[in-house]
C-alpha positions in Angstrom: 21.7 23.5 -29.9 21.9 23.4 -26.2 18.7 23.3 -24.1 18.0 26.4 -22.1 18.9 26.1 -18.4 16.7 26.8 -15.4 18.4 28.7 -12.5 20.5 26.3 -10.4 20.3 23.4 -12.8 24.1 23.4 -12.9 24.0 22.3 -9.3 21.6 19.5 -10.0 22.9 18.1 -13.3 19.6 18.4 -15.1 18.6 19.8 -18.5 15.1 20.9 -19.3 13.4 22.6 -22.3 11.5 25.7 -21.5 7.7 25.6 -22.0 5.1 28.2 -21.4 5.1 28.9 -17.6 1.6 27.7 -17.0 2.2 24.4 -18.7 5.3 23.9 -16.5 3.4 24.7 -13.4 0.6 22.3 -14.0 2.9 19.5 -15.3 5.1 20.0 -12.2 2.1 19.7 -9.9 0.7 16.8 -11.9 4.0 14.9 -11.8 4.5 15.7 -8.1 0.9 14.6 -7.3 1.3 11.3 -9.1 4.5 10.4 -7.3 3.2 11.5 -3.9 -0.1 9.8 -4.2 1.8 6.7 -5.2 3.4 6.7 -1.8 0.2 7.5 0.0 -1.6 4.6 -1.7 -5.2 3.6 -1.6 -7.6 3.0 1.3 -6.1 2.2 4.7 -7.5 2.2 8.2 -4.6 1.1 10.4 -5.4 1.7 14.1 -1.7 2.4 14.7 -1.7 5.3 12.3 -2.6 8.6 13.9 -4.1 9.7 10.6 -6.8 7.1 11.0 -9.0 6.2 8.0 -7.3 7.4 4.8 -7.5 7.2 1.1 -4.9 8.7 -1.3 -3.4 10.4 1.8 -6.6 12.2 2.5 -7.5 11.3 6.1 -11.0 11.5 7.5 -9.6 13.2 10.6 -7.9 16.1 8.7 -10.4 16.4 5.8 -13.9 15.5 7.1 -15.6 17.6 4.4 -14.0 15.4 1.7 -15.4 12.3 3.4 -18.9 13.7 3.8 -20.4 11.6 1.0 -18.1 8.6 1.4 -14.5 8.0 0.4 -12.9 10.9 -1.6 -12.2 10.2 -5.2 -8.7 10.6 -6.7 -9.8 13.8 -8.4 -11.0 15.2 -5.1 -7.6 14.3 -3.5 -5.8 16.1 -6.4 -7.9 19.2 -5.8 -7.1 19.1 -2.0 -3.4 18.6 -2.7 -3.3 21.5 -5.1 -5.4 23.9 -2.9 -4.2 23.0 0.6 -0.6 21.8 0.0 1.0 22.9 -3.3 -0.5 26.4 -3.4 0.1 27.5 0.2 3.7 26.4 -0.1 4.0 28.5 -3.3 5.6 25.5 -5.0 5.1 27.1 -8.4 7.7 29.7 -7.4 10.2 27.2 -6.1 13.0 25.7 -8.2 12.9 22.2 -9.5 13.2 19.7 -7.6 12.7 21.6 -4.4 9.0 22.2 -5.3 8.2 18.5 -5.3 10.4 17.7 -2.3 8.6 20.3 -0.2 5.2 19.3 -1.4 5.8 15.7 -0.5 7.2 16.8 2.9 4.0 18.7 3.6 1.7 15.9 2.6 3.6 13.5 4.9 4.2 15.9 7.9 2.0 18.9 7.4 2.2 22.2 5.6 3.3 24.2 8.7 6.1 21.7 9.5 7.4 21.7 5.9 7.2 25.5 5.6 9.2 26.0 8.8 11.8 23.4 7.7 12.2 25.3 4.5 12.5 28.6 6.3 15.1 27.2 8.7 17.1 25.8 5.7 17.3 29.1 4.0 17.6 31.3 7.1 14.2 33.0 6.8 11.8 33.8 9.7 10.2 30.5 10.8 6.5 31.5 10.9 5.2 28.5 8.9 3.9 30.7 6.1 5.7 30.9 2.7 5.8 34.6 1.6 7.9 36.8 -0.6 10.8 36.9 1.9 11.0 33.1 2.1 10.9 32.9 -1.7 13.7 35.4 -1.9 15.7 33.5 0.6 15.2 30.3 -1.3 16.3 31.9 -4.5 19.5 33.3 -2.8 20.7 29.8 -1.7 21.9 26.9 -3.8 19.1 24.4 -4.3 21.3 21.5 -3.5 22.2 22.9 -0.1 18.6 23.6 0.7 17.6 20.1 -0.3 20.3 18.6 1.8 19.1 20.5 4.9 15.5 19.6 4.2 16.5 16.0 3.8 18.2 15.9 7.1 15.3 17.7 8.9 12.8 15.2 7.4 14.9 12.2 8.3 15.2 13.5 11.9 11.5 14.1 12.0 10.9 10.4 11.0 13.6 9.1 13.4 12.2 10.9 16.4 8.6 10.0 15.7 7.2 7.5 18.2 5.6 5.6 15.3 9.0 5.1 13.7 9.1 1.4 14.7 5.8 0.8 12.8 6.0 3.1 9.8 9.7 4.1 9.7 10.8 1.8 6.9 8.1 3.2 4.6 8.8 6.8 5.5 12.5 6.4 4.9 11.9 4.5 1.6 9.7 7.4 0.5 12.4 9.9 1.5 15.0 7.9 -0.4 12.8 7.9 -3.5 12.7 11.7 -3.4 16.6 11.8 -3.8 16.4 10.0 -7.2 
């Protein structure tokens, strides 16, 4: 018996079994979180990094409340990623693997930047907020084409960043890992 297909999986060459929707949503976030936090790493405080003091990708500058009692825990980081990155981008409503690609883009470059890149890729109004019209535009375009356009946008963002000489190799390695 052949596995059921998700929309657009013929373009991606993947087969997945269908599970209850909530289980898929949480496992997709859990998987994306693990891979993204793996790139973000543990504690760093590199003076060349505009993010400043950071642990698990949660910077003191962007998330001071999370640092109020010391370094955030991995569980706190996971909650921040779910509430402030995954949910606003409506990743639960995006096709696989676009959900994880966009999530990682947002963690690395900001939710607004990632949202506008997605909107540009699918021809939606670029307001930085993912709403029903953006979701409809995403569903109307082949996932592979959207991913290609997002990949190029993200690569250009990295290449044009003044910190490319310091952090570029890591950024591009991370981007490459998202293509596997």
